[in-house]
C-alpha positions in Angstrom: 91.2 115.3 39.3 89.6 118.6 39.1 86.0 118.9 38.0 84.1 121.5 36.1 80.6 123.0 36.8 78.3 123.4 33.8 77.7 127.0 33.1 73.8 127.7 33.4 73.7 129.1 29.7 70.2 129.4 29.5 70.3 131.8 32.4 73.4 133.9 31.0 71.3 134.3 27.7 68.1 135.2 29.7 70.4 137.7 32.1 71.9 139.0 28.9 68.5 140.0 27.2 66.7 141.2 30.1 69.9 143.2 31.7 71.0 144.5 28.0 67.9 145.8 27.5 67.0 147.4 30.4 70.8 149.0 30.6 70.5 150.1 27.0 67.4 151.9 27.7 68.8 153.7 30.5 72.1 154.9 29.0 70.0 155.9 25.9 67.8 157.8 28.3 70.3 159.7 30.0 72.3 160.6 26.7 69.2 161.7 25.3 68.4 164.0 28.5 72.2 165.1 28.7 73.6 165.5 25.1 70.9 165.6 22.6 68.2 167.3 24.0 70.3 170.0 25.2 71.9 170.5 22.0 68.4 170.4 20.2 69.2 167.6 18.4 67.0 164.4 17.3 67.4 161.0 19.1 66.8 159.5 15.0 69.9 161.5 14.8 71.8 159.9 17.3 70.7 156.6 16.2 71.9 157.5 12.7 75.2 158.1 14.2 75.3 154.6 15.5 74.6 153.2 12.5 77.2 155.3 10.7 79.8 153.6 13.0 78.8 150.3 11.3 77.9 151.0 7.8 80.1 154.5 7.4 78.8 158.1 6.6 76.0 156.6 4.1 73.6 156.2 7.3 73.4 159.8 7.5 71.6 159.8 4.0 68.0 158.5 5.3 66.3 158.9 8.6 65.3 154.9 7.9 69.0 154.4 9.2 68.2 155.6 12.4 66.1 152.2 13.0 69.3 150.3 11.9 71.1 152.3 14.7 68.8 151.5 17.4 69.0 147.7 16.7 73.1 147.8 16.7 72.5 150.1 19.9 70.3 147.2 21.4 72.5 144.3 20.3 75.7 145.8 21.5 74.3 146.3 24.6 73.0 143.0 25.1 76.4 141.5 24.2 78.3 143.5 26.9 75.2 142.3 29.4 76.0 138.8 27.9 79.7 139.2 28.8 78.8 140.3 32.4 76.3 137.7 32.9 78.9 135.1 31.9 81.7 136.8 34.1 79.3 137.0 36.9 78.1 133.2 36.5 81.7 132.1 37.2 82.6 134.7 39.7 79.7 135.0 42.5 81.4 137.8 44.4 80.3 140.1 41.5 76.4 139.6 41.8 77.1 140.0 45.8 78.8 143.2 45.3 77.2 144.2 41.9 77.3 148.0 43.1 81.0 147.9 42.7 81.0 145.5 39.9 78.9 147.0 37.7 80.5 150.7 37.6 84.0 148.9 36.8 82.7 147.0 34.2 80.6 150.1 32.8 84.1 151.9 32.6 85.7 149.1 30.9 83.0 148.8 28.2 83.4 152.6 27.9 87.1 152.1 27.3 86.5 149.4 24.5 83.7 151.0 22.9 86.2 154.3 22.3 88.6 151.7 20.9 86.0 150.8 18.7 85.3 154.2 17.7 89.1 154.8 17.3 89.5 152.0 14.8 86.6 152.8 12.7 87.3 156.6 12.4 84.9 157.9 14.4 86.4 158.9 17.6 86.4 162.3 18.9 88.1 163.7 21.8 85.4 165.1 24.6 84.9 168.7 24.4 85.6 169.4 27.8 86.4 167.6 31.0 82.7 167.7 31.8 81.7 166.5 29.0 84.2 163.4 29.5 82.7 162.8 33.0 79.1 163.0 31.7 79.7 160.5 28.6 82.2 158.4 30.5 81.5 158.3 34.3 77.8 159.4 33.8 76.6 157.5 31.1 78.7 154.3 30.9 79.3 153.9 34.7 76.6 154.9 36.5 73.5 154.6 33.5 74.9 151.7 32.0 77.1 149.6 34.3 74.9 149.8 37.4 71.7 149.0 35.8 73.1 146.3 33.9 75.1 144.5 37.2 71.7 145.2 39.3 69.5 143.3 36.7 71.8 140.3 36.5 72.6 140.3 40.3 68.6 140.1 41.0 67.9 137.5 38.2 70.8 135.8 39.7 69.1 134.9 43.0 
């Protein structure tokens, strides 16, 4: 008879909250430094765009929607971190090799986020190959997946 081990849900939730906030801040800082700042944009405008992916073009009518965008961004980051923390709790090798698991997970996050953008009619093809690598590889693989996996692995010790 096979027995299953109970999952440590308290630990998974804690890891999701901490890793999601850390990874969310890392990717946001990277995107601000590499996309928003060089275009002389505003962080509030980028958060408005995030809000527009959920509530539509109405989000561009007031800067107050920027705070909704920030909340959405952090909740999505925590959600993805929760998925990773769950996977890592059921597959211990992910925490042992976080430096491989994190980037792979970051690329999976990128792919699914692009599908979501395609579904809500906000998908835009990257302007160039370097822009693709900056957004897909730089942001999601290095500045989201790596910090997320690192935090989960360290909290699992």
